N, C-alpha and C positions, 0 to 999 in steps of 0.2 A: 291080382297079378301082376295087370299093367302100372298100378301105381309103385308095386314093390320095386318094377324094373327100371321106373322113373327115378325114384329115391337112389337107386344101387349108381344109376348115370349122376344125378347129382356128386355124388361122395366121391365118382372118379374123377369128376371135372374138377372137385376141390383138391384130392391126390395131385393130379396132373399140374395144376395151379400151383403146387409147390415147390415145383420143378425149375429151378431157374434158368434152363435151356428153355423156356417158353416166354421169359423175359425178355426178349430180343427186342433193340431198337424197334424192329421193322414188323414185329408180330407181337400181340399182349392182348392180352383179358381187358379191356376197360370199365366193364360192371360187373358187380358181384352175380354170385348164383343164388337166385328169388323163388321159394317156394312159399305159397300162402294156400292157408285153407278157411272155408269160412262159409255163409251164406250170401245166396243172392235173391232177393225177395222183388215179383213185378219183372223181369224182363221179360221182351219181346219174343216171343217163338213159336212158329206154326201157329201165326193168327191169334195168339193169345197169352196171359200172362203166365210166367211160370214162376214158381219158387223153389231152389233144390240148393245141395250142398256143393259145393266145388271146390275142383284141387288147381289153381297154376303153378305151374312149373314155369321159370324165365331163365334160361342159360344163359349162362357170362356175353358179352357183345364181344364179339369176336373182331378185332381192328388192325389193318394194315397200313403202315406208313413207308414212304419211299422218299426221300428228300435229296437234292441236287442241288449245286450252286443257281440254276436255273431253273430247277422245274421242283414240284411236291403231286406229291399220288397221297390220297388218303381213301381207303374204304373198308367200311363194316358192316358186320350184320348180326344179328340176333334172331333165335326162334324162340316161340311160346309153345305150352302145352297147355287146353283145357281139360279139364275133364269133370265130369256131371256122376254126380250118386244115381238120382233115377232119370235121367234123361238122359242118357248113353250113346243116341244116336247124335246130341250134340257137342259130341266128344271132337277138337278140333286143333290144327295146329296152326300159329299164327307168325308171320314172319316180318321185320322190318330189315331193311339197308340202303345204304347208300355210299356214293361215291365223290371224290372231289377233285380236280386238277387244276394245279395253277402253272401258268408259264411265264416268266420275266421275258419278255423279248429283247427289252433294251432298259436301261435304268427308269424311263419314264412309262414305258408303253406294258402290260398285262395281259393276260388273256387267263380266264378260268371257268373254266364248268363244274356243274352240280347234277346228282340223278338223285332221287329219294325213290326210295320204291318200299310200299306197304300192303301186306296180302293179310286180313282179319277177318274172323266171324264177327266181333264184336265192336260196330262201327262207334257206337257210344261212347265205350269205356276207352277204345284204342287213341280216338280222334282227339287233340285236346282241344275243348272249349268246343263241343258237337252242340249245336244251337238246334235240333232235332232227335226227338227220341227214337231212334232207329231201333228195327229188329234183328233179331242171330241173323245174318246172311254173309253170304261169300263176297267179300268185297275188298276190292283191287284200287290203289292209287299209284301215279307216278308223277312226281314231278321233276321236269329237268330245266335247265336255268344253265347260261352260257351269257359272256358279258365280257367287252374288250374296255381297260381303263386305260386311260392317258391322263399324266401330272403336266397338268398345262404349267404349272408352278408349284411352287412348296404347300400354298395356301388351295389351290383349285382343281379340281380333279371332273375330268369327263368321262362320261362311261355310255357305251350300247349295250343294251342287254336284249336277250329274248328269253321269254319264258313259254314252258307248257306242260297243261295240267292234261293227265287222260285219267279219267274214274267211271269204274261201272258202279253206279248207283245201285244201293240193297235194296231197290224200292219197285211194288208193282202196282204204284196208282196212277190216276189222270196228273196229278200236277207231275210226279217224277218216275218216266220212264225206265223200265229195267234195264237198257240196252246201254252201250258205253257211249261217254261225250269227250269231247274235247275241246279244251278253251289253250287259248295264244295269245301272247302278246308280246309286241317290240315296242322298245322305247330308250328314249334318253334321256339322262340324267346332266346333271352338272353340282358337282357340291365345292362348299367352299367355308374352308376351317378358321374358327375366330383366334381360334389356340389348339390347345394339344388336346382337349376333350368337350369342345365347344363346334357345331356344324349345324349346317344350312345346306339343304338340297332340295334344287329344283327338278319334276318329273313328268316328264309327257310320255304317254303311252297311248299306243294303237292298239287295240282288241279285236279279236275277230266279229265279225257281225258289225263291223264300223263305227263300234265305239271308240270314245274316245276321252281322254283321261289326263289331268293336269292338274298336279299339286305342290305341295312346300311340305316340308319335315324339318326341324328341329331338333336337336337332340345336344344335351349338353351334361356333362360331369361334374360336380362341384364335388373336389376334394377326392374322398374315399367311402363317403358316406350318404350322399345325396344324388340322383339323377332324375332328369327330366326330359320325356320324349312327348312329342305334338308333333301331328299332322293332321293338316287339311287339304280337301282338294274337290273336284269336281268333275262328275263322269258323265258326259252327254251320249246319250244314245235314244233319238225319237224326241224323249222327253231328258230333264238334267236331273242330277241329285248331286248332294251335295254331301261329302263324307270327311268326318272329325275323328280323330284318336288321340286321347292325350292319357299319360302313364308316370306318375310318381313312385318314386324309391328311395324309403329313409330308411339308413343302418340306426339301432338304436343298441348300440353294446355289440353284442353277438346275431342281434335278429333284425331280419328285415322286414317291413312293412311294404305295402304295394297299394296303390287304391288308381283305378283308370277309368275313363270314358270311352265308351266309341261308339261308332253311325257307321255302318257300313254294309256291301253285299254279300252274304254267304248263307248257303244254306247246311254244310257240315261244321262248318268255323274253322280257326284260326288258332292259335294260343293266346284264347282269348283272357286265362287266367293270367298271363303275364304278359299281356299288349296285346293288340291285334295292329300291327304295321299295317300302313297305306302305300302311299306312293310308287319303288319299284316293287316292292312285295304283294302289290295288289292281286290276288288272285280271285276267279270267278269260277268255282268245282261246279262239278258235272250236275246238271237241272238245276241251275240258279235262273232266277229271273231277274233279268236286271231291275225289277221295280220291286223287288224283295229287298226291304228293309230292316235290319235288325239294330235295335241299340242296346248297348250291354254295360252295366256299371259292374265293376268288380272288385273284391279286395282280396288281402293275403297278407299273413304273417309266415315266419319261415325263419330257422336258423338253430343256434345250438340255446338250449336251456343252460344246461354244463357240459363237461367236456364229455358227458360221456350221452346225454340227452337231447335228440331231434325231435324240433313239432314242425308242423307242416299244417295250415289253417287255410282255407281257399273258399271263396264266394261269390258268388256271380248269379245277378238278376238281367234275363232278356227281355224286351219288350219289341215283338215285331208286330208290324202292320202289312203283312204281305196275303195276298189274295186266296192264300191257299184254305180251302172249305169254307170260303167265305167269311172267316174271321180271325180272329188272332191266333196267333202261337204264341204264348211266354212260358217262357220257362226259369227255373231256379236250382243251381246245383251248387253243392259244398262237400267242403274234405275237412276231415278231423284226423292226422297221421301222429304217432307217437312212438318214438324210436328210443333203442336202449342199446348201447355199446357193451357188450358182455368182454370181449376183448378187440383187439387192434381189426381183428379181422372177423368178429361172429359181431352180430347183430339181429334183436328180437323187436318187433315192433307188430301196433294194431293199428287199422286204417278203417275208416267209415268213411261212408260215402251216400250220396244221395241224388235223385235225381228227380225233378217237379215239375210236370207241364199240365196247362190248363186245358189244351184239348189234345188229343191224338188220332191223326189222321186215320193209322191203323185199325185200331180198335171204336172209334168215334167217340172217347169220353175223355175225361181226366185222368191221366196218369201218373205212376211213383214208382220210384224203382231205389232199393235200398240195400247197400252191400254192407255186411259186418264181416272184415275178414283179419284172421293174423296171420303170421309171416315170420321168416328167418333168414338172413342173408350173409352167405359166406362170401366173402371179398378175397379175391385170389390175385388181383393186380399186384403190381411193383411198387405200388404206394399205398396200402390201405389204409384207410380212415384220416388222410391226412386232413388237421384244421389250422392254418395258418393264424396268427395274429391276429391282422383284421381281414375277418372272411367275404369271401365274395360273395357278390349276388347269388341267392342260390334258384335254382330254376324247380319248378314244379317237377314231380318225380311220375312215375310211369303209374297209371292205378292200375 
């Protein structure tokens, strides 16, 4: 009965999306209705490994935009429903939301603030590049950022920023306490543009706990088919740790390929499959020891094989030399997603995902998780499935 009502809700949303009244400049749907069904093998719940048939309904992302000559405001929200066939006590509703505000005080001085929030019961799937195989639990995270930017010249920009991360770790072990934690950092950066698409940025950050970070980041976009991002820095907190990240993206026809390497501090992860930024984007999530080092090698292919067929392939291998459980925790993750557009609004796809970990602190043994799902998407936005002649760099889609 519950699935019947959810399916009915999806159809109602699709019908409403066809109404031009919802396509106003300030209020719109910016992602398709997404319904998937499949099997999930080896996910963690109730201190054991489970396998079940799952149904995931991701409603369209609702976005609000308000622009004026001096200020811009954006907000977005998206709910997701998870239903299990046998383990119905695990049924859940997940939420993601974000807001951003930009105010141009003068031609050179600008203030901007953002806030990203997430509530999920499946951290391993919801957090891009999660470096620890996490059990199902109610996980909440909020990331706030505020910055003042001053354009000293046409090429030099000075930025003062403050970042705050609050998260409730879905863990109950000695290494990860189940209470909430806060990580904050204040920093200053100076960016120099060598051209329209080539920038060097120097950053200094002071993190809570008197940790200090100093680093350099280089970004370069060559024409429309090649970009290179490189970051490096030193984190000092009692001891010293050097961090480094490099990512190359290359377009071949209508397909983008990427490869990267990162050495950084994190447990829950950042956008590993899309590259891990350092510099002013350095974040220490809840439960992270500043001596826990992770090295990640990643690669991916994404784009259009034909006018109707899309492909997304991702792989990442993690080497971790943290002191958790007195041993390394090394991960491998991969994904193969193939989609086909039946119409400009209707798309079907299949998605295969796997996670492998040499040792898991929750079950005390190696563990693997595999997801085999098929899905359907109905785009109710005002510009469905538009593909330009020169495709933009694609980002990993939601799992």
